Each structure stands twice: as structure tokens, then as C-alpha cells.
N, C-alpha and C positions, 0 to 999 in steps of 0.2 A: 241319444246321437250314438250311432256306430261309425267308429274311428275308422274301419276300413271301407266302409261305404264314403264316406266324408272323402279320404284321400282319393279313391277312386273318381270323386266327383270332379276334385281339383283337376287332378292329370284330364278328365275330359273336357273340362271347361278350359284349361290352359291349351290345349290343342286347338279347341274351339277359338278361342280369341288369337292364337296364330294363324290360323286359318283365315278366320275373319279380315284382321289386321292386315294381312299380305294381300288379300284381293282388294281390300281399300286401298291401301297405299299404291298397289299397282295402279289400278284405277284413275287415282289422283296424281300419281307421279309419274315413274317409271320403274322399269323392272329391275334396274341396281337396287333401288329404294325397297323393292318388295323383297328381292335376295336377301339384303341387308337386314331387315325386320324380320323377316324367316330364319334367318341364321342365328340375329340374336335371341330368337323365340327357343329356338333350338336349345340353345346354350344353355337359356333359363331352365328351361324344364330336364335338361340333364342334371344341371346342379340341384333343382328341386328331388329329383329321383335320388341321388347321392346322398343327400341331406335325410332322405326318408329313410333309407337302408341303414343309415348309422342310427337312426330313432330307433328303428325296429330292432336293433341289436342289442340296445339294452333291455336288461331286464330287471325287472323289480325287485328289490330284495337280496339283489346278488353285487358282485363286482360288475362294473362297467365291462361288457363285451364288445369290442367293434366287429360286425360281421365284414367280411373282406380283408382289404389291406389296410391297415391304419396309415402306412406311410403314403398311399392314394388319397385319401382324406386328408393329410396335413397339407400334401404340396397340391390338392387339387384346384387352389386357387390361381397357383403358379402355373398350371396346366390349363386350366381355364382361359387365364389371362395371355399367355401362348397363343393359345386357339382363337382367342378374341383378335391377336394382334395379326395373326396370319390371316384370317380371316377378312380383315378389313384392309392388310395391305395387299394380299394376293387377288382377291377379287377388285379391288381400287373399289371398294364401297365407301360410302359416307358413314360416318362414325356416327351420326344422329338416328337414322333407321335402326341401327343396330343396338345403340343402347335404350332404344325406346322397346325395341324384342326382347330386351334383358326383363323389363317390370311386367313381361307377361304372367311370371309365375305369381308374383306379388299380386296383381291385379285378381287371379284364379282363387289366391287366399282370401282375398276382399271380398269376392262374390260368395264364394262357400260360406262364410261369416253370414253374410246377408242372408243367403238361404236358411240357414239353421235359425236366426235370428226369427224369419217369417213363417216358416214352415209350422203347421200347426202339431203343438206336442202331445202323443199319444199319452194317456195316463196310466199310469203302473199298476 
């Protein structure tokens, strides 16, 4: 298992889920629900990216070093919460599709886990 390849796959899977979910919701509901889902998915993928950057900044055998601003990481939930509130209120979007979109990263990680479990292993 190559962590770089796995992380790249998770991002691609997440983008695919966001696109497929947006199209499906647009076809079965309306454009406002599709925009809500897409906004939630985008915020989910952005959150995954910031968490990934934090983990990449931790070097084994040394003190924890956080790449970028530690203040941003601490307050990222406040920032994301304010963004979510603004998206839902300003765009007048239902909360349900937005919350569904927030699960895109979690679904992408689960799909990657299943892929790693099912993929044939190369012998060393």
C-alpha cells in the first residue's frame, strides 16, 4: 500500500462521488438541492485536504511540526461552520442535501478501504 497513491485515490473518489451525487440529486430533486449537496461535498473535500496537510506536516521521530498556520487549523471548524451557515442561509438551501454532501469524504475513505482490502496484493 502506497499512502500517496491511496490519498490521491481518495480525492479522486471524493470528486467522483460529489459529481455523481450532484447529478443524481439534480435529476431527482431540483437545482437548489444539487447546489446544496455540491457545496457540502466541496466543504468536505476542503476539510479532508486541510487534515491531510496537517498529517503530512508531522515527521516521525521529531517534535510535531504543523505545516501552515496552527491558528487556522485550530479555528478551521469555526471557519467551516461559518461557511456552512453562510452557504445555507445566503443561497437559501435546505440543510439536508448540504449535510449529505459533508459525508462525501467519509464515503471516499470507506471506498478506498474496501479497494485496498479487495485489491490483489503484490508479494515482496
